[in-house]
C-alpha positions in Angstrom: -12.7 -20.8 23.1 -9.5 -22.4 21.9 -9.7 -20.6 18.6 -10.2 -17.3 20.5 -7.1 -17.9 22.7 -5.0 -18.8 19.6 -6.3 -15.7 17.8 -5.5 -13.5 20.7 -2.0 -14.9 20.8 -1.5 -14.1 17.1 -2.8 -10.6 17.3 -0.7 -9.8 20.4 2.4 -11.0 18.5 1.4 -8.9 15.5 0.9 -5.9 17.8 4.3 -6.4 19.4 6.0 -6.8 16.0 4.5 -3.5 14.7 5.3 -1.2 17.6 8.0 0.5 15.6 5.7 1.3 12.7 5.6 5.1 12.4 2.3 6.9 12.4 1.3 8.0 8.9 -1.2 10.9 8.9 -1.9 14.2 7.3 -0.3 15.3 4.0 2.0 12.9 2.3 5.5 14.2 1.8 6.8 15.0 -1.7 10.5 15.0 -0.9 12.6 17.5 -2.9 10.0 18.0 -5.7 8.6 21.4 -6.1 4.8 22.1 -5.9 4.7 24.2 -9.1 1.7 23.3 -11.3 2.4 22.3 -14.9 -0.2 21.2 -17.4 -1.8 17.8 -17.4 -1.3 17.9 -21.2 2.3 17.0 -20.5 1.3 13.5 -19.6 1.4 11.2 -22.7 1.5 7.3 -23.0 4.6 7.6 -25.2 6.7 9.0 -22.4 9.3 7.4 -20.1 8.7 7.5 -16.4 11.1 7.5 -13.5 9.6 6.5 -10.1 10.8 7.4 -6.7 9.5 5.7 -3.5 8.8 8.1 -0.7 10.1 7.6 2.8 6.6 6.8 3.8 6.4 4.1 1.1 9.7 2.5 2.3 8.5 2.6 5.9 5.2 1.1 4.9 6.8 -1.8 3.0 8.9 -2.6 6.1 5.7 -2.5 8.2 4.0 -5.0 5.8 7.0 -7.2 5.7 7.1 -7.5 9.5 3.4 -8.2 9.7 3.6 -10.8 6.9 6.6 -12.5 8.5 4.8 -12.7 11.9 1.7 -14.1 10.2 3.8 -16.7 8.5 6.0 -17.7 11.4 4.3 -16.6 14.6 2.6 -19.2 16.9 3.4 -22.0 14.4 1.1 -25.0 14.6 -1.0 -23.2 17.3 -3.5 -21.4 15.1 -6.2 -22.7 12.8 -4.8 -23.0 9.3 -7.6 -20.9 7.8 -7.0 -18.0 10.1 -3.3 -18.1 9.5 -3.8 -18.2 5.8 -6.1 -15.2 6.0 -3.4 -13.2 7.9 -0.8 -14.2 5.4 -2.8 -13.6 2.3 -4.1 -10.2 3.4 -0.7 -8.8 4.3 1.2 -9.6 1.2 3.8 -6.9 1.0 4.2 -7.3 -2.8 0.5 -7.0 -3.7 0.2 -3.2 -3.9 3.6 -2.5 -5.3 3.2 -5.1 -8.1 -0.2 -3.7 -8.9 0.9 0.0 -8.9 3.9 -0.7 -11.1 1.7 -2.8 -13.5 -0.7 0.2 -13.7 2.1 2.6 -14.5 3.7 0.2 -17.0 0.3 -0.1 -18.8 0.0 3.6 -19.1 3.5 4.7 -20.3 6.1 3.3 -22.7 8.7 2.7 -20.0 8.7 2.8 -16.2 11.9 2.6 -14.0 12.2 2.8 -10.3 15.3 4.8 -9.0 16.8 4.7 -5.5 17.6 8.4 -5.4 16.5 11.6 -7.0 20.0 12.2 -8.2 20.1 8.9 -10.1 16.7 9.6 -11.6 17.7 13.1 -12.8 20.8 11.6 -14.4 18.6 9.2 -16.4 16.4 12.1 -17.7 13.0 10.5 -17.9 10.2 12.5 -19.4 8.0 12.2 -16.3 8.8 11.8 -12.6 6.5 10.0 -10.2 6.7 10.2 -6.4 4.9 7.1 -5.1 3.3 7.1 -1.6 1.7 4.1 -0.1 0.0 3.5 3.3 -1.6 0.4 4.8 -2.9 -0.1 8.3 -3.8 -3.6 9.3 -5.5 -5.4 12.2 -3.9 -5.4 15.6 -5.2 -5.8 19.2 -5.4 -2.0 19.3 -6.8 -1.4 15.8 -9.9 -2.5 13.9 -9.7 0.2 11.2 -8.2 -1.2 8.0 -6.8 1.4 5.6 -5.1 1.5 2.2 -4.1 4.7 0.5 -2.0 4.9 -2.7 -0.9 8.2 -4.3 1.3 8.8 -7.4 2.3 12.4 -7.9 3.4 13.3 -11.4 6.1 16.0 -12.3 7.5 17.0 -15.6 11.2 16.9 -16.5 11.7 20.2 -14.8 10.1 18.9 -11.6 7.0 21.0 -12.0 4.0 19.3 -10.4 1.4 18.1 -12.9 -1.3 16.1 -11.1 -1.8 13.0 -9.0 -3.5 9.6 -9.3 -4.9 8.1 -6.0 -7.0 5.5 -4.4 -8.0 5.4 -0.8 -10.3 3.1 1.3 -10.9 2.8 5.0 -13.1 0.1 6.6 -13.9 -1.0 10.2 -13.7 -4.7 10.4 -16.1 -6.4 12.8 -14.4 -7.6 15.9 -12.6 -10.9 15.6 -12.4 -11.2 19.4 -15.9 -12.3 19.9 -16.2 -15.7 21.5 -17.7 -18.7 19.8 -17.0 -17.4 16.3 -16.1 -20.2 13.9 -12.7 -20.2 12.2 -14.1 -19.6 8.7 -16.0 -16.5 9.9 -12.9 -15.1 11.5 -10.8 -15.9 8.4 -13.3 -14.1 6.2 -13.2 -11.0 8.4 -9.4 -10.9 8.3 -9.5 -11.3 4.5 -11.2 -7.9 4.4 -7.7 -6.5 4.8 -6.9 -7.7 1.3 -10.3 -6.5 -0.1 -9.6 -3.0 1.2 -6.2 -2.9 -0.6 -7.8 -4.2 -3.8 -10.6 -1.6 -3.7 -8.1 1.2 -3.2 -5.9 -0.1 -6.0 -8.9 -0.2 -8.4 -9.6 3.4 -7.5 -6.0 4.2 -8.3 -6.4 2.5 -11.7 -9.4 4.6 -12.5 -7.7 7.8 -11.3 -4.6 7.1 -13.4 -6.7 6.3 -16.6 -8.6 9.6 -16.1 -5.3 11.5 -16.0 -4.0 9.9 -19.2 -7.3 10.6 -20.9 -7.1 14.2 -19.8 -3.5 14.5 -21.2 
């Protein structure tokens, strides 16, 4: 019973911390980039790549940072250490970005992230990538965990080439049930990380298929 009360307190704080998280649904925005189809043959491992983070990605990183901070600092010393560790581990805001950048760096000769489209265009990379990320984690109102990662590729003239993507959604069994042991609750919360990793592996496979096609 005590574990359930502690967990409820943590989830309520997580829910309060995330009220400002914008809803992310439907088609992902591609900013200023034009949806003109170029050939996938224009993707080559020898090319330089310039990466732009979409507004959705920046919002999503802020969302993860708030969730992660609350998991680290909320209800200190009041929650079972295994449950807290699961919340912290499964909301790492750097996990997806580090993985995605590593995937791109392993596929092209150079990869650079730019703050603005103007700065990117001045650098003249061979390929432009618009990176969209979306994560949805557990709160008192949500038991659907989602991870979606999309990289849209454009040539130097901003003509759309193709996209690499990975997407996973999973309903996590309720962590609110009484008399559940802390290790069982922690294992369920850790599924948030598993969902991210599964989506990232899908992204890797999709990216490798694009490079092979090129």
